[in-house]
C-alpha positions as CSV (number, residue, x, y, z in Angstrom):
1,X,92.0,-61.5,-46.7
2,X,92.5,-65.0,-48.8
3,X,95.7,-64.5,-50.8
4,X,96.0,-66.5,-53.9
5,X,98.5,-66.3,-56.6
6,X,98.0,-68.9,-60.0
7,X,101.8,-69.3,-60.3
8,X,104.6,-68.3,-57.8
9,X,108.0,-67.3,-59.3
10,X,111.0,-67.7,-57.3
11,X,114.0,-65.9,-58.8
12,X,117.5,-66.6,-57.9
13,X,120.8,-64.9,-58.7
14,X,123.0,-66.8,-61.4
15,X,124.8,-69.8,-60.2
16,X,122.0,-70.1,-57.1
17,X,120.5,-73.1,-58.3
18,X,123.3,-75.8,-58.7
19,X,123.0,-79.1,-56.8
20,X,121.2,-78.9,-53.7
21,X,120.7,-75.6,-54.1
22,X,118.0,-76.3,-56.4
23,X,116.3,-78.2,-53.6
24,X,116.6,-75.6,-51.1
25,X,115.2,-73.1,-53.5
26,X,112.1,-75.3,-54.4
27,X,111.2,-75.8,-50.7
28,X,111.3,-72.1,-50.1
29,X,109.3,-71.6,-53.1
30,X,106.9,-74.6,-52.0
31,X,106.0,-72.8,-48.6
32,X,105.2,-69.6,-50.4
33,X,103.3,-71.2,-53.0
34,X,101.2,-73.4,-50.7
35,X,100.1,-70.7,-48.6
36,X,99.1,-68.8,-51.9
37,X,97.1,-71.8,-53.2
38,X,99.2,-71.8,-56.5
39,X,99.2,-74.4,-58.9
40,X,102.8,-74.1,-60.6
41,X,106.3,-73.2,-59.0
42,X,108.6,-71.7,-61.5
43,X,112.3,-71.3,-60.2
44,X,114.7,-69.1,-62.3
45,X,118.3,-68.1,-62.1
46,X,120.5,-66.6,-64.5
47,X,120.9,-69.9,-66.4
48,X,117.5,-71.9,-66.5
49,X,113.9,-71.9,-65.8
50,X,112.3,-74.9,-63.9
51,X,108.8,-75.5,-63.8
52,X,107.3,-77.6,-61.0
53,X,103.4,-77.9,-61.2
54,X,101.1,-79.3,-58.5
55,X,100.8,-83.0,-58.4
56,X,97.4,-84.8,-59.2
57,X,97.0,-85.5,-55.3
58,X,97.5,-81.2,-55.1
59,X,100.8,-81.2,-53.4
60,X,104.3,-80.1,-55.1
61,X,107.0,-82.7,-55.2
62,X,110.4,-82.1,-55.5
63,X,110.8,-85.3,-57.0
64,X,108.7,-84.7,-59.8
65,X,111.3,-84.2,-62.8
66,X,110.7,-80.3,-63.5
67,X,110.5,-79.1,-67.2
68,X,113.6,-77.3,-67.6
69,X,114.3,-74.2,-70.1
70,X,117.6,-72.7,-70.9
71,X,117.5,-68.9,-71.1
72,X,119.4,-69.1,-74.3
73,X,116.9,-71.5,-76.0
74,X,114.1,-69.3,-74.7
75,X,115.4,-66.3,-76.1
76,X,116.9,-67.7,-79.4
77,X,113.8,-69.9,-80.4
78,X,110.4,-68.6,-80.6
79,X,108.8,-71.8,-80.3
80,X,110.3,-72.5,-77.1
81,X,109.7,-69.1,-75.8
82,X,105.8,-69.6,-76.9
83,X,105.9,-73.0,-75.1
84,X,107.0,-71.5,-71.8
85,X,104.6,-68.6,-72.3
86,X,101.8,-70.9,-73.0
87,X,102.4,-73.5,-70.2
88,X,102.8,-70.8,-67.7
89,X,99.4,-69.3,-68.9
90,X,97.6,-72.6,-68.7
91,X,98.0,-72.7,-65.1
92,X,95.8,-69.5,-64.6
93,X,92.9,-69.9,-62.6
94,X,90.6,-67.3,-64.3
């Protein structure tokens, strides 16, 4: 049976996405996202959320500058929360 996910979310513990650990988390998520035919990777830890959309050529690229949101701003600013939510929802296929 074909498995599909519109969005793949990779959650890490606080502090697990610093420096080279972000790249490691990205490639781990990318391997799952590619097999699930996802269009967006969301990496999250205790401090931030990073969004990696699939590029125009149909692949995920770590070198693309991800959109970054801090949890503090997500929870304190309804506009930021809504922008994040709407961005994620825009990747739904159905």
